[in-house]
VOVEXTI-214990 format. One record per residue (C-alpha): residue in one letter; x, y, z. Coordinates in steps of 0.001 Angstrom, whole numbers, plus 500000, padded with zeros to 6 digits. Layout:
AXYZ
...
This chain:
X486206440425479320
X484638443755480235
X486375446674481815
X485425447193485448
X485215450951486059
X483738450716489552
X487087451354491319
X487612454503489241
X484064455687489985
X484577455024493723
X487761457102493581
X485908459992491903
X483085459820494472
X485677460284497211
X487939462834495462
X485331465287494152
X483817466186497578
X487328466357499024
X488448468834496347
X485289470917496744
X485714471070500531
X489383472040500181
X488636474789497683
X486509476627500252
X489525477192502491
X491515479041499845
X490742482752499972
X492333485454497860
X492809488990499118
X493712491766496758
X495221495136497495
X494542497714494833
X497681499581493827
X498431502232491245
X501403501671488991
X503581504610487979
X502412506231484729
X504118505171481536
X505994507602479336
X503803508866476518
X504873509226472924
X505898512613471553
X502990512790469090
X500284514927470718
X502078518065471976
X498895520143472578
X497403517385474746
X500585517255476792
X500551521007477378
X496933520877478597
X497797517965480873
X500762519883482312
X498611522970482929
X496001520858484747
X498693519288486921
X500156522691487779
X496736523940488907
X496242520992491259
X497380521264494840
X499364518078495507
X500761516679498746
X502905513911497199
X503258512049500498
X506044509470500543
X506821506583502897
X510374505281502690
X511090501932504344
X514715501433505355
X516500499006507635
X516464501709510369
X512724502463510231
X510083504254508185
X510429507874507067
X507433510060506186
X507990512998503869
X507186514785500650
X509091517000498216
X509126519873500735
X510578518041503706
X510888514984505905
X509282514331509273
X511977513327511755
X511583511452515019
X511040513205518363
X514777513942518723
X514908515509515243
X517074512849513663
X516730509547511873
X513563508081510399
X510115509286511481
X509236505913513006
X512259503986514225
X512319500244514767
X511450498926518215
X514287497803520520
X513477494225519440
X514298495195515845
X510695495136514574
X508951497899512642
X506554499934514816
X503405499847512698
X501216501264515486
X503403504385515743
X503382504712511940
X499591504544511905
X499328507186514660
X501664509569512801
X499686509091509580
X496333509620511340
X497700512849512834
X498916513932509392
X495614512977507745
X493680515132510223
X495990518095509525
X495592517911505743
X491845517174505734
X489843519828503924
X492871521696502567
X492101520796498965
X494897518370498167
X493993516391495056
X496005513415496301
X495041513411499992
X494287509656499829
X497474508737497999
X500864507717499302
X504021506797497413
X505740503794498953
X509470503214498480
X511637500539500049
X515304499684500079
X516155496555498090
X516961494671501310
X513467495125502797
X511415491937502958
X508211491693500965
X506222490927504141
X507234494285505649
X505961496152502575
X502633494299502755
X502293495042506489
X502945498739505835
X500288498707503118
X497824496979505443
X498429499561508164
X498008502643505960
X494771501675504188
X492146502557506847
X491737503509510501
X488934503570513084
X487924507075514179
X486512508276517526
X482982507188516469
X484174503620515745
X483736504155512008
X486286502860509534
X487773505805507649
X490181505780504703
X493694506715505695
X495793506431502515
X494122503699500431
X495742504683497118
X499257503246497119
X501821504018494420
X505236502392494273
X508591504009493797
X512163503026494472
X514871504412496705
X517765505828494701
């Protein structure tokens, strides 16, 4: 008695095109992020001193976005942008309790235009921090909204495409 492999072959004829067709619908999107630098060993002291001197010479903005349950705050080591009343986060949540990503984008576009051409070495970088209770989807939406914007000439311009992560203390 011989083995009949026709049913198995018929199954493969049906399954292979089905798997190939299904694979086309899966698309991966990647957001490039920069991880915080690691601590270096104590071995090369002269290299560290040169690195520190180079960093001191650079003009840095060190822009930070802090996502809290009340809204999103924009700031750096010199100060924090407050809302129009001078209190609370820069961009408060909407009355429905949602984050106002359009207002965040407008504030960042305004800030980007003010710092353009002033020689900041990190003018395309933002440090993103979130409270532990913030949902992952909110962080991704913030990242999506700060990457690029469309200018007056309908050209896509970089807003803050280099995203670093931090944590709220």
